[in-house]
N, C-alpha and C positions, 0 to 999 in steps of 0.2 A: 442319317439322323432324321427323325421325324418330329415335327413340332406342330401342335394343334393350336387353335385359337385360344384355348384356355391355358396353354403352357408355353410361354414365350421363352423360357429357359435362358434368360439374360442375353438373348441374341440381338435385341434391339436397344440402341441408345435412346431412340426417340420414337414414340408412337402416340397416336391420339386415341383416347378412349371416351366412350359416350356413357352418360348416365341415362339409362333407358326411361326413367320416370319423367325427367324434365328436359331431355335432349340437350343438356349442357355438356360441354367437352372440356377435358383437361389434359395437360401434358404429363406423361410419365417418363421417367428416365430408366434406361436399361443399359448397364455397362457392357464393355467388351464387344462392341459391334465390329464384326470382321469386315475388312475391305471398305472401311469408311474413313479415309484419311481426313484429318481436321481441315486440311487445306481445301480438299474437294468440297467438303460440307459447307465451308464458309463461302466458297465461290458460288455454289449452287444457290444458297440462301440469298446471296447478294443479287443474283440474277432474277430471283423470284420476288424479292422485296420491292414493294411499290409498283409491281406489275398490274396491268389490267387484263383480266381473263373473262372471256365470254362462256357462260354455261348455257347450253342449248338443250331443250327438253322436248321439242315437238315430236309428235307421232302422227303418222298417216292413218288411214283406215286399217283396222285390225287390232291385234292384241296390244294393250298398253300396260306396262309394268307398274305395279303399285309401289315399287321401290323409289320412284322418282322424287317424291317429297323428301324421303329420308336421305337420298343422295344429295339433294340441294342443301338440306340442313347441314350435312357433313361438310360439304364444300365451303359453305359460308363460314362455318366455325373454323375450318382450316385456314381460310383467308385471314380471319382475325388473328389466329395464332401465329401465322407466318408473315403477316404484314403485307399482304397483297389484296387486291380488290377484285370483286366479281360482279358482273352484270348477269342476271338470269332472265331468260326469255324463251318463249315458245313461238315467237312471231318471226316468220321468215323475212319480213320486211327489213330486218337488221342486215341482211346480206346485200350490202352495197359497198363498193370499194372505200368510199369516204368514211363509212362507219367501221368497217373491219380493220382498217389500217392502224387503229389505236390499240388493238389487242395483241398481246404477246403470244397468246395461244387460245384455241377454242376447245372446249370440252363438250362432246356430245355424250350425254349420259342416258343410256337406255332409250335412245331414239330408235324408231322402227318405221319401216316402209317409207313412203314419200314424205320428205320433210321440207321441201321447197315448193313454192307455188308456181314459179316461173323459171324458164331457162336462163333468164337474165340473173336471177339469184344464184343459180347453179354456176354460171360463169364467174360471178363475183367470188364465190367460194373457191373455185379452181384457181383464179388469178391470185387470191390471197395466199394459197399454198405455194404457187409458183414464185411469189414475191418473197418467200422466206418465212411464212407464218407457221406456227406450231399447231399440232392437233393431238388431242387425247380422246380416244374412243372407249366407251365403257359398255360392257355386256352386250345388249341387243343392238348395239351400233352396227354389228355386222349384218343385221337385217335391214339396214337403211339404204334407200335409193337402189333397190335391187335391179332396176332396169337401166342404170347409168354405168356404162362400162368403165369410164375413167374413175368414178368414185369407188367402184369395187376394187380396182387396182390400187388406188390410194389406201384403202382400208387394209388390203392384203388378202381378203377373201370376202365371200358373201355367204350368208347363213344357209345351211342345208337342213340340219336336224339337231336335236339335243336329247341326250338320255334323261330319264326322269330325275327329278331332284333327289339327291342322295349324298352320302359321305363317300368321298374318294380322295385319291392322292394326286398332287401336282408336283412335278419334279422341277427343281431350279436348274435350268440348263446352262446358265451363264452367271454364276454367283459373283463374278468380279465386275459385272456390268453395273454402272452407276445406279440404274433404276432398280437393281436388286438389293440395294443396301437394306440390311435388317431382315431380309426374307430368308425363311428356313430352306435347308437343302431339300426337304420333302415337306410339303404343306398339306396337311389333312384337313379338309373342310367339307361342309355341306354346300352344294351348289349344283348348277347344271353343267354338264360336260357338253360343250358346243362342238359341232362339226360344221365345216364349211365346204364350199366348192369354189372353183375358179381361183385357187390359191395363187397369189402373185409371187414369182420366184425371188423377188428382191427383199422379202421380209427376213428379218433376223430373229429367230425364235429365242425367247428368254425363259419361258416356262412351258411345260408340256403336261397335258393330261396323261396320267398313267392308266391306260385302258384296262390293264389287268386288275386294277383295284375296283373297277365298276362291278355292279351286281350282274350276275349271269343271266338274269331274266331278259335283258336286252341284247343277248349275244348275236342273234340273227341281224338285228338292225345295226349293231355295232360293226359287224363284219361288212355289211352293205355300205355303210357311210364312212368308214375309216379309209376307204380307198386303198392306196398303196402303203399307207402307214401301218405299222405292226403294233408295237407295244406302247408307243407314245404318239400324241397328237398335239399340234400347236395350240396353246392356250393364251399366251401373252407374247407379243412381238413388237418390234419397232422397225422403221426404215426411214431413210432419206428418200423422198419421192418428189421428183419434179421441183426440187428446190426447198421443199418444206420437210419438217421432221414430224414423224407420225409414231405414236405409241398407242397400242391397243391391248386391252384386256377383255377377254370374253367372260370373266368371272364377275360375280356380283348380282346374282338373281334376286335374292331375298332382301327385303328392307332391313332385316337385322344385320346384314353384311356391313352396313354403313355405321354400325355401332361396335364393330369388332376391331380391336387394336391392330391385328395383323393385316386385315383387309384395308383399313384406313391408311396404314403405313404403305401398303402396296400402291394405292392411288397417289399418295403424297410423293412417293419416290418417282413415279412416272411423270407427274406434273413437274417436279423439280428438274428431272432430266431434260424434258422438252424445253423448259425455260432456259436451261443452261446452254442449249444449242442455238438459241435465238441470236441472230446478228442484225436484226432490224428488218423492216418491211421496205422492199425496194421494188416498186412496180415496173421499173425498167427491165426487170428480169422476167416479168410475166408476159408470155407471148401468145397465150390462147385468145382467139377471137370468137370462139364458140365453145360450148361445154364439151363437144365431141371432137375438138381439134386433135390432130395427131400429137403423141407425146413429144416432148422437147428432145429427148435423147433417143 
C-alpha cells in the first residue's frame, strides 16, 4: 500500500498540519490507526507531558540547511500541542552535566560538521547518553562530528553521499514498532536519499529507502555508495547505545517537510518513543572520563 503526503487514507489518528501562510499548527483526527493501542498512546503521552527537551541547531563550517527555522517552528508548535517544553539553542556552552541533566531528550535537527567547541563539551554529551539520556537526530545529523568515532557509533553511521532531491519511496520495515504509529507501509515523498558509511551493527532499521524507486540518472553513484545493500538502504533507525536511547531519521531535507502532516507525525512518534524509554538521568552509570574512552560493553 502506498500513501503520499497528500493522501493519508485514514491511516493516522493524530497528525499535525501547518498553515503555510502563518505557520500556525492545528490537530487533525484520522480514525482507524493500526497498531496504536490506546493504552500505549496514553502511556507515551504521559511520558512526554511536562518534559523538558533541548533542541540543538548548531552547524560547523560547511553547508547549513535552510530547513532549521521551519523545524524549530514545528517543534515549538508540537510542544504546545503535546504539553512539553523546549529550549532551543545553537550554543555549545549548554553541554555541561549540570545543564543537561534536566532534559529528558536532546533533538539535533539538521546539525552538521563540528557542533562542539571543546572536548569537555563532547564528554558531557557522552556522559549524558551513558547516564540514560535520550537522543533524536534529524536529517543531516549524520554529518555531525565526523571525526569523533564514539559519536558516529552512537548515531549509527556517518554521512557519505545523497542522491539529488527527488520523489522516491520509503518502506516501513517495522510497522509494529511504537515510533511507526500512523506511518504508511510505503511512504512516497520528495526528499534526499542519504547514504552513510561506518554503519554501526547495533542499529535496528525502522524504515528503508527503496533504491529501485530512485531516478536512474544516479545509477553509477548509487551502486558505488550503496555498498553491500541491494534494493533497500537504512533511512530511519533506533538503538540503545551505552545506556541511552537513540532514534535517527535521515529524512527532512526541505523546509516544506516541517509543514507536511505525515512528516510531522514521523518526528512526533520518534520523540514520543524516546520519551517513553526514559528512566531518569543517573550519572553513576556514566563511566567515560574522556570523549574517546572505550565503550562500556
